[in-house]
C-alpha positions in Angstrom: -98.2 69.5 -0.4 -95.8 66.6 -0.9 -96.5 66.6 -4.6 -95.8 70.3 -4.9 -92.4 69.8 -3.3 -91.6 67.0 -5.8 -92.5 69.3 -8.7 -90.3 72.1 -7.3 -87.4 69.7 -7.0 -87.9 68.4 -10.5 -88.1 71.9 -11.9 -85.0 73.0 -10.0 -83.1 69.9 -11.3 -84.2 70.5 -14.9 -82.9 74.1 -14.8 -79.4 73.1 -13.6 -78.1 71.8 -17.0 -79.2 75.1 -18.6 -77.4 77.2 -16.0 -74.2 75.2 -16.0 -74.4 74.3 -19.7 -74.2 77.9 -20.8 -70.9 78.6 -19.0 -67.8 78.9 -21.2 -65.5 76.0 -20.8 -61.8 76.8 -20.9 -59.0 74.3 -20.7 -56.0 75.1 -18.5 -53.9 72.7 -20.6 -51.5 74.7 -22.8 -51.4 74.1 -26.5 -48.1 72.6 -27.6 -47.2 74.2 -30.9 -44.7 72.2 -33.0 -41.3 73.8 -33.3 -39.9 71.6 -36.0 -41.8 71.1 -39.3 -41.2 68.6 -42.2 -41.0 70.1 -45.7 -44.6 69.1 -46.2 -45.6 70.9 -43.0 -43.6 73.9 -44.0 -45.4 74.1 -47.3 -48.8 73.8 -45.6 -47.9 76.5 -43.1 -46.7 78.8 -45.9 -50.0 78.2 -47.8 -52.1 79.1 -44.8 -49.9 82.1 -43.9 -50.1 83.4 -47.5 -53.9 83.1 -47.5 -54.1 84.9 -44.2 -51.9 87.8 -45.5 -53.9 88.2 -48.7 -57.2 88.7 -46.9 -57.7 92.5 -46.6 -60.9 92.4 -44.5 -59.0 92.4 -41.2 -55.4 92.6 -40.1 -54.1 89.1 -39.6 -50.4 89.9 -39.7 -50.0 89.0 -36.0 -51.0 85.4 -36.7 -48.3 82.8 -36.5 -48.8 79.5 -38.3 -47.2 76.1 -37.7 -48.3 72.7 -38.8 -47.8 69.0 -38.1 -49.2 66.2 -40.2 -52.1 68.3 -41.6 -52.9 69.9 -38.3 -52.5 73.7 -38.4 -51.7 75.6 -35.3 -52.7 79.3 -35.2 -51.1 81.4 -32.4 -50.4 85.1 -31.8 -52.6 88.1 -31.2 -55.5 89.4 -33.2 -57.5 92.6 -32.7 -61.0 91.2 -32.5 -63.1 88.1 -32.2 -64.1 88.5 -35.9 -60.4 88.4 -36.8 -59.9 85.2 -34.9 -62.9 83.6 -36.5 -61.8 84.7 -39.9 -58.3 83.3 -39.4 -59.7 80.0 -38.4 -62.1 79.9 -41.4 -59.3 80.8 -43.8 -57.0 78.1 -42.4 -59.8 75.5 -42.9 -60.2 76.5 -46.5 -56.6 75.7 -47.4 -56.1 72.4 -49.2 -54.4 69.8 -47.1 -55.6 71.1 -43.7 -57.1 68.3 -41.7 -57.7 70.2 -38.4 -57.1 73.6 -36.9 -55.9 74.3 -33.4 -56.8 77.8 -32.3 -54.3 79.3 -29.8 -55.1 82.9 -30.9 -55.5 85.6 -28.3 -57.8 88.6 -28.8 -56.1 91.9 -27.9 -57.9 93.9 -25.2 
């Protein structure tokens, strides 16, 4: 009987990471989007913005773009999760982008 209790405890402890590991983590720390851009940052933001607007699969006109040292910040509202993922993918494909910070919100 004592061994069965140990097995049950081991089984319960092994399930905990699965239960808590599947929860979505969300940071309460707000993303600070740069308000001032260097000429290089402005050129990168323009390149990303132009690429977003040329894509006709989904409406990405609500996406705002800012950059700082190769990091691109996407903010604004999109209509679906697919639109958010596409915007992130397009931003990554632009030459000169070193990282992408996603602050996009999906419209309800």
